[in-house]
C-alpha positions in Angstrom: -1.4 -5.3 3.6 -3.3 -4.1 0.5 -7.0 -3.9 1.0 -8.0 -1.8 -2.0 -9.2 -2.9 -5.4 -10.0 -0.8 -8.5 -8.7 1.8 -10.8 -11.2 4.7 -11.5 -13.5 3.4 -8.8 -11.7 1.9 -5.8 -13.1 -0.2 -2.9 -11.2 -0.5 0.4 -12.3 -2.9 3.0 -11.5 -2.8 6.7 -12.2 -4.6 10.0 -11.9 -8.0 11.6 -14.5 -10.7 12.3 -14.8 -10.1 16.0 -13.7 -6.4 16.1 -16.2 -3.5 16.7 -17.1 -3.3 13.0 -16.3 -4.0 9.4 -16.8 -1.8 6.4 -15.8 -0.3 3.1 -14.8 2.9 1.5 -15.8 3.4 -2.1 -13.9 6.2 -3.8 -14.0 7.7 -7.3 -17.7 7.6 -7.8 -19.2 10.4 -9.9 -21.7 12.7 -8.2 -25.4 12.0 -8.8 -25.4 8.2 -9.1 -28.6 6.6 -7.7 -28.3 4.8 -4.4 -31.0 2.5 -3.1 -30.7 1.3 0.5 -33.3 -1.4 -0.2 -30.9 -3.0 -2.7 -28.1 -2.9 -0.1 -30.5 -4.5 2.4 -31.5 -7.2 0.0 -27.9 -8.2 -1.0 -26.8 -8.3 2.7 -29.9 -10.5 3.4 -28.8 -12.9 0.6 -25.3 -13.2 2.1 -26.6 -13.9 5.6 -27.0 -17.4 7.1 -30.1 -19.3 6.1 -31.5 -21.7 8.7 -30.0 -25.0 9.5 -27.8 -25.2 6.3 -25.7 -22.2 7.6 -23.8 -21.1 10.6 -25.7 -20.3 13.8 -23.9 -16.9 14.0 -26.6 -14.4 13.2 -25.6 -10.8 12.3 -28.4 -8.4 11.4 -25.9 -6.1 9.6 -27.4 -2.7 10.7 -25.0 -0.8 8.4 -24.5 3.0 8.5 -23.6 5.1 5.5 -21.2 7.5 7.1 -20.4 9.7 4.1 -20.8 10.3 0.4 -24.5 9.8 -0.1 -27.3 12.4 0.3 -30.9 12.3 -0.7 -30.5 8.9 -2.5 -27.5 9.9 -4.6 -23.8 10.0 -4.4 -22.2 13.3 -3.6 -18.9 12.7 -5.4 -16.9 12.2 -2.2 -15.8 8.8 -0.7 -18.7 6.7 0.4 -18.0 5.0 3.8 -20.2 2.1 4.9 -19.7 0.7 8.4 -21.3 -2.5 9.7 -21.1 -3.3 13.4 -20.3 -6.8 14.6 -22.8 -7.9 17.2 -23.0 -11.8 17.5 -19.4 -12.7 18.4 -18.0 -15.5 20.6 -14.3 -14.9 20.7 -13.7 -17.7 23.3 -14.6 -20.3 20.6 -11.4 -19.3 18.8 -8.8 -19.4 21.6 -7.2 -22.6 20.2 -6.8 -21.0 16.8 -4.3 -18.5 18.3 -1.8 -21.3 18.2 -3.3 -24.3 16.4 -3.7 -24.2 12.6 -7.1 -25.2 11.2 -6.2 -27.3 8.1 -6.7 -25.3 4.8 -7.4 -22.1 6.7 -5.2 -19.0 7.0 -4.2 -19.4 10.6 -0.6 -20.6 10.1 0.1 -18.5 7.0 -1.2 -15.4 8.7 0.9 -16.1 11.9 4.0 -16.2 9.7 3.1 -13.2 7.6 2.3 -10.9 10.6 4.7 -12.3 13.1 1.8 -13.5 15.4 0.4 -10.0 15.8 -2.8 -10.6 13.7 -6.2 -10.8 15.2 -7.1 -14.5 15.3 -10.7 -14.2 16.7 -13.1 -15.7 14.2 -10.3 -15.7 11.6 -9.8 -12.0 12.0 -9.4 -10.1 8.7 -9.3 -13.5 6.8 -12.9 -14.3 7.9 -15.8 -14.6 5.4 -17.5 -12.1 7.7 -15.5 -9.4 5.9 -17.4 -10.2 2.7 -20.4 -8.3 4.1 -18.5 -5.1 3.5 -17.8 -6.3 -0.1 -21.5 -7.0 -0.6 -22.4 -3.5 0.7 -20.0 -1.9 -1.7 -21.3 -3.9 -4.7 -24.9 -3.4 -3.8 -24.2 0.4 -3.6 -23.3 0.3 -7.3 -26.2 -2.0 -8.5 -28.7 0.8 -9.2 -26.2 2.8 -11.3 -25.5 -0.3 -13.3 -29.1 -1.2 -13.8 -29.7 2.4 -15.0 -27.2 1.6 -17.7 -29.0 -1.6 -18.6 -26.5 -3.9 -16.9 -27.9 -6.9 -15.0 -25.9 -9.3 -12.9 -27.0 -12.6 -11.5 -25.6 -15.8 -10.1 -27.1 -19.3 -9.6 -25.9 -22.3 -7.8 -24.9 -24.5 -10.7 -23.8 -27.4 -8.4 -23.5 -28.5 -4.8 -22.1 -31.9 -3.8 -22.5 -33.2 -7.4 -26.2 -32.1 -7.6 -26.7 -29.8 -10.6 -29.2 -27.0 -11.4 -30.5 -26.4 -14.9 -28.5 -24.1 -17.1 -29.1 -20.4 -17.5 -31.2 -19.5 -20.5 -30.3 -17.4 -23.5 -31.6 -14.1 -24.8 -34.8 -13.0 -23.2 -34.9 -16.2 -21.1 -31.5 -15.2 -19.6 -32.9 -11.8 -18.5 -35.9 -13.6 -16.9 -33.6 -16.0 -15.1 -31.5 -13.1 -13.7 -34.6 -11.3 -12.5 -35.9 -14.5 -10.9 -32.6 -15.1 -9.1 -32.7 -11.6 -7.5 -35.7 -12.7 -5.5 -34.5 -16.1 -4.4 -32.7 -16.8 -1.1 -31.4 -20.2 -2.3 -30.4 -19.3 -5.9 -31.4 -22.3 -8.0 -33.5 -22.3 -11.1 -34.8 -25.9 -10.5 -36.6 -26.1 -7.2 -36.2 -29.9 -7.0 -32.4 -29.7 -7.5 -32.3 -27.0 -4.7 -34.1 -29.4 -2.3 -31.6 -32.2 -3.0 -28.7 -29.7 -2.6 -30.0 -28.7 0.8 -30.4 -32.3 1.8 -26.7 -32.9 0.9 -25.7 -30.0 3.0 -27.6 -31.3 6.0 -26.0 -34.8 5.5 -22.5 -33.2 5.6 -23.5 -31.2 8.7 -24.6 -34.4 10.4 -21.2 -35.9 9.7 -19.5 -32.8 11.2 -18.2 -32.2 7.6 -18.8 -29.7 4.8 -19.4 -29.6 1.0 -18.6 -27.2 -1.8 -20.0 -26.4 -5.2 -20.0 -24.3 -8.4 -21.6 -20.9 -9.0 -22.4 -19.6 -12.5 -22.7 -15.9 -13.2 -24.0 -13.9 -16.1 -23.6 -10.2 -16.8 -25.8 -8.6 -19.5 -25.9 -5.1 -20.9 -22.2 -4.3 -21.1 -21.4 -2.6 -24.4 -18.7 -4.0 -26.7 -15.2 -2.7 -26.5 -15.0 -2.3 -22.7 -11.7 -3.3 -21.0 -8.0 -3.5 -21.8 -5.9 -6.1 -23.5 -3.3 -8.2 -21.6 -2.8 -7.2 -17.9 -6.1 -5.4 -17.3 -8.3 -7.8 -19.4 -11.9 -8.2 -18.4 -11.1 -11.8 -17.4 -8.0 -10.6 -15.5 -9.8 -8.0 -13.5 -12.8 -10.2 -12.7 -10.4 -13.1 -11.7 -8.4 -10.7 -9.5 -11.5 -9.6 -7.7 -13.2 -13.0 -7.4 -10.2 -14.8 -6.1 -10.3 -12.3 -3.2 -13.4 -14.1 -2.0 -12.6 -16.7 0.7 -13.3 -20.2 -0.7 -13.0 -19.4 -4.4 -10.4 -21.8 -5.9 -11.2 -21.8 -9.6 -12.7 -19.7 -12.3 -13.5 -20.4 -16.0 -15.1 -18.1 -18.6 -17.5 -19.3 -21.2 -16.8 -22.9 -22.1 -13.6 -22.6 -20.0 -11.6 -25.8 -19.7 -14.1 -27.5 -22.1 -12.4 -25.5 -24.9 -9.3 -27.6 -24.6 -11.3 -30.6 -25.9 -12.7 -28.8 -29.0 -11.5 -28.0 -32.4 -11.5 -24.4 -33.5 -14.5 -24.9 -35.8 -16.5 -26.0 -32.7 -15.0 -23.5 -30.2 -15.3 -20.3 -32.3 -18.3 -18.1 -31.9 -19.6 -17.1 -35.4 -20.7 -13.4 -35.8 -23.8 -12.1 -37.4 -26.1 -9.1 -37.3 -29.4 -9.2 -35.3 -31.6 -6.2 -34.6 -28.9 -3.8 -36.0 -26.1 -5.0 -33.7 -23.3 -7.6 -33.9 -24.0 -10.8 -32.0 -22.5 -14.3 -31.9 -24.5 -17.4 -32.5 -22.7 -19.2 -29.6 -20.9 -17.8 -26.5 -18.0 -20.2 -25.8 -15.8 -17.1 -25.2 -18.1 -15.9 -22.4 -18.6 -12.5 -23.9 -14.9 -11.6 -24.0 -12.5 -11.4 -27.0 -8.9 -10.1 -26.6 -9.6 -9.0 -23.0 -12.5 -6.8 -24.2 -16.2 -7.2 -24.0 -17.8 -8.2 -27.3 -21.4 -7.2 -26.4 -22.6 -10.7 -25.6 -23.4 -11.7 -22.0 -20.3 -12.3 -19.8 -20.5 -15.8 -18.5 -18.2 -17.4 -15.9 -18.2 -20.2 -13.3 -16.5 -20.2 -9.9 -15.5 -23.3 -7.9 -16.2 -22.9 -4.2 -14.3 -25.2 -1.9 -15.9 -27.0 1.1 -15.8 -24.9 4.2 -12.3 -25.7 5.8 -13.4 -25.3 9.4 -15.2 -28.6 10.3 -16.0 -30.5 13.5 -14.1 -33.7 12.4 -10.8 -34.4 14.0 -7.9 -33.5 11.7 -4.1 -33.6 11.9 -2.5 -30.3 12.3 0.3 -28.4 14.2 0.6 -26.0 17.2 2.8 -23.4 15.4 3.7 -21.6 18.6 5.0 -24.7 20.4 6.3 -26.4 17.2 4.4 -29.6 17.9 2.0 -31.9 16.0 -1.5 -32.3 17.3 -5.1 -32.8 16.2 -8.1 -30.5 16.1 -11.8 -30.9 15.9 -12.9 -27.3 15.5 -15.4 -25.8 17.9 -17.5 -22.7 17.3 -20.3 -21.9 14.7 -19.5 -22.7 11.1 -21.2 -23.3 7.8 -21.4 -26.8 6.4 -21.6 -25.1 3.0 -20.9 -21.5 2.0 -21.9 -21.8 -1.7 -25.4 -20.3 -1.3 -24.0 -17.3 0.7 -21.0 -16.7 -1.6 -23.4 -16.1 -4.5 -24.2 -12.6 -3.2 -20.5 -11.9 -2.8 -19.8 -12.9 -6.4 -22.6 -10.6 -7.6 -21.1 -7.8 -5.6 -17.5 -8.3 -6.7 -18.8 -8.5 -10.3 -20.7 -5.2 -9.8 -17.5 -3.5 -8.5 -15.5 -4.6 -11.6 -18.3 -3.7 -14.0 -18.7 -0.2 -12.6 -15.0 0.4 -12.6 -14.8 -0.8 -16.3 -17.6 1.5 -17.3 -16.1 4.4 -15.3 -12.8 4.0 -17.0 -14.6 4.2 -20.4 -16.5 7.3 -19.3 -19.8 5.4 -19.5 -21.0 5.3 -15.9 -22.5 8.8 -15.5 
């Protein structure tokens, strides 16, 4: 089972949803990078459940940095962050040891690990593990900001209700700074209110809803990345598809490019302020697998939470029988607003690794 991502900077995650703790080990960091625990605190807070629109499971995430950081800076040795699990109810998951939740990993994991995997709360397949990813990404955020790199994600859509688009230029920078302070990351407050109403309606029906997240990365210099197998899109997609619930990614205009002519799809170049820029950004800031100096833009599709209270057809994979299941336990009617922090963190991990490979992180 491979739980490590990255080349020059690598992140390894460990733990299960209802085990003693979860955590991460971040290796390959240069010595002397700034570390701000307030940033880690904030990103873990953004990932945590928010009131009635989220699961009733409440984890305070009192993490411990076990190694690799001293006096607010990295020491050059592996950074280990451990997050204890405190609010667990393993009895809620006794059925899932033998009954597959539709669209969840229960059956596939049973086959892959010959039934030896920890099924409590989804075990290692639980969204709970993303808290470790968030801690790792937030650890890197101050070093990225020191290099002028900003990362932000907004909820572009939930249940068909859309937020306004991200701005361009200085307006984009303002949007990213605004999003960092929001718990429910929408740029249009009215749209956010209607999204939360849709989440509550799904919850009342013992159901769930999904949505779309849109992310921007500014400040990465041109020429970062590799062509073909380690393209910037490839590395970001590799990392982002590791997030439970992410089922689609598009960069720039994405699938919309298929409907355009080249004259419409191409991004014309020009000089502005002594640097090369493009007049549009249909490519999402990436040409030939390399950054072109424009903001990296991508959108992630987040599926509805698969564990729901409605009765669904399924199987008992230990007894080889068909049955039905209305899942018990504490579950999110929507995870989109929480996944936003995980997307930011995964993006930070990829951006830091790309800069480190180019010798531009120190």
